N, C-alpha and C positions, 0 to 999 in steps of 0.2 A: 765293232764300236755302233754300227752303221743298223740301227734297229728296225722291222720290217714293218709296225707300227709308224706308220705316217705321219700321226701328231707324234710321237717321242721324239722323228725321226725332222719335224723343222726346230723339235726346241734345240736338238742337238746342235743342229748348223746353225739358230738364234744365239746359241752355248758359245759356237766359233766364232762366229759374229761379232760378240762382243767382246771375249777374247785379244782377236784382229786390233780390235779397237781403242784396247786400256793395255800400255806393255803392265802392269804391275800384274791385270790378271792372266797375263801370255807368262808373267816369270809363274807366277803361283802355280798354273799348269802343268810347264813344265819340273817342277820342283815336284808335284803330283803323279805325273811320267815318271821322273825315276823313281821314285818312289816304287811305284808297278813293278818298274824293271828288275830294283831292287832284292824284291819282295821272293 
C-alpha cells in the first residue's frame, strides 16, 4: 500500500488520518478491505 513516490505516500497518510477521524469513512474502508480480501 505504501508507494515509493513521496506525494502518493503523503496522500495515503492523509487518507488514513481522515479515515481515523471519521467513523463512517472507517466503516467504508473496512467494507472495501473485505471486498478486496474476498476477491
